[in-house]
C-alpha positions in Angstrom: 14.9 0.5 12.9 16.8 -0.9 10.8 20.6 0.7 9.4 22.8 -0.1 6.7 25.5 1.3 4.1 28.5 0.5 1.8 31.5 -1.3 2.6 33.4 1.7 2.6 31.2 3.5 4.9 30.9 6.4 2.4 26.8 5.8 2.8 25.0 5.1 6.2 21.5 4.7 6.3 18.3 4.1 8.6 14.9 3.0 8.4 12.4 3.7 11.2 8.9 1.1 10.3 8.5 -2.1 9.1 9.4 -3.5 6.5 6.4 -3.3 3.7 7.3 -6.2 1.3 10.6 -8.2 0.9 12.0 -10.2 -2.4 14.2 -11.2 -5.0 13.8 -9.8 -8.6 15.1 -11.6 -11.3 14.9 -9.0 -14.0 17.9 -8.5 -16.1 18.2 -4.8 -15.0 18.4 -6.1 -11.6 20.6 -8.9 -12.5 23.0 -6.4 -14.4 23.0 -4.1 -11.3 24.3 -7.0 -9.0 26.4 -8.7 -11.1 24.4 -12.1 -10.0 21.2 -13.5 -10.7 19.0 -11.4 -8.8 19.1 -8.5 -6.3 17.6 -9.3 -2.9 15.1 -5.8 -1.7 12.8 -5.2 0.4 10.2 -2.0 0.1 10.5 0.4 2.9 8.4 3.9 3.4 10.5 6.5 2.1 9.4 8.7 5.0 10.7 6.9 7.1 14.3 6.7 5.3 17.0 8.7 5.8 21.0 8.9 4.6 23.0 9.5 8.2 26.4 9.7 6.4 26.7 10.7 2.4 24.1 9.7 -0.5 24.6 7.2 -3.3 24.8 8.0 -7.2 22.0 7.3 -9.1 21.7 5.2 -12.4 18.4 5.8 -13.9 16.5 3.7 -16.2 13.1 2.8 -17.6 11.5 -0.2 -15.8 8.8 -2.5 -17.2 6.1 0.1 -16.4 7.6 2.8 -18.6 8.3 4.9 -15.4 12.3 5.8 -14.0 13.6 2.7 -12.1 16.9 5.0 -10.3 19.8 2.6 -8.1 21.4 4.0 -5.8 25.4 2.8 -5.5 28.2 4.5 -3.6 30.4 6.2 -5.8 33.6 5.0 -4.1 33.0 1.0 -3.3 29.9 0.9 -6.2 27.9 -1.2 -3.5 24.5 -0.7 -4.1 21.9 0.6 -1.3 18.3 1.3 -2.6 16.5 1.8 -5.1 14.0 4.4 -6.4 10.6 3.3 -8.5 9.1 5.9 -10.4 6.2 3.7 -10.3 5.8 3.8 -7.0 7.2 7.2 -5.6 6.4 6.7 -1.8 8.4 3.5 -2.1 12.0 3.1 -1.7 13.8 -0.6 -1.9 16.6 -1.4 0.2 19.3 -4.0 -1.1 19.3 -6.4 1.9 22.6 -6.9 1.8 23.1 -3.5 2.5 21.8 -3.9 5.8 24.5 -3.6 8.6 22.4 -7.4 9.6 21.5 -8.5 6.3 20.0 -12.0 8.1 17.2 -10.1 9.4 16.2 -10.1 5.4 13.0 -12.8 5.3 12.4 -12.7 1.3 8.5 -13.5 0.7 8.6 -13.2 -3.0 10.7 -14.1 -5.9 9.9 -11.4 -9.1 9.9 -12.2 -12.6 11.1 -15.5 -12.2 10.4 -15.5 -16.3 13.8 -14.0 -16.3 15.5 -16.0 -13.7 18.8 -17.4 -15.3 18.9 -21.8 -15.4 21.6 -21.7 -13.5 20.2 -19.7 -10.8 18.0 -22.0 -8.7 14.5 -21.0 -7.6 13.5 -21.1 -4.1 10.1 -22.9 -4.3 9.4 -21.9 -0.7 8.4 -18.4 -1.5 6.0 -17.2 -4.1 7.2 -17.3 -7.5 5.6 -14.4 -9.6 6.9 -15.0 -13.5 6.7 -11.1 -14.3 6.6 -7.7 -12.0 4.2 -7.9 -9.3 0.2 -7.7 -9.7 -1.7 -4.7 -8.2 -3.4 -6.7 -6.6 -0.1 -8.4 -4.0 1.2 -4.5 -4.0 -2.7 -2.7 -2.9 -2.1 -6.0 -0.2 0.6 -4.9 1.3 0.1 -1.4 1.0 -2.7 -0.7 2.5 -1.4 -3.5 5.1 1.6 -2.1 6.2 2.0 0.1 9.8 3.0 3.9 7.6 0.4 3.6 5.0 
């Protein structure tokens, strides 16, 4: 089981399954929401994810798919917690920095590398995707995941 929350303790969550897919996203929205060059996320099954204390405030934007992307932040300390993807309603993206033990995060991909800032060095040991995940990559991970 993975657990995490925000810095001030107003939000806590648990995830009772294996991560589906892990990555660093360099899209401009993730850069803006993180105040950095990227956000580190892993996909989790929504059915295995629950808040145990509080709930985040959500900010909704449109993703590259045209569907809603809802980013959850703590109302008190502002820490990013999770992301709901309208294009994949069964998935929640958990922000790796919100984990109690962020060292458990092991990214496999970097996405939206075409938007990466020149001052943010890409990790060439990770699989690079210039834009968003392809349907093939998504299907590969969703069909091979334990909670499918």
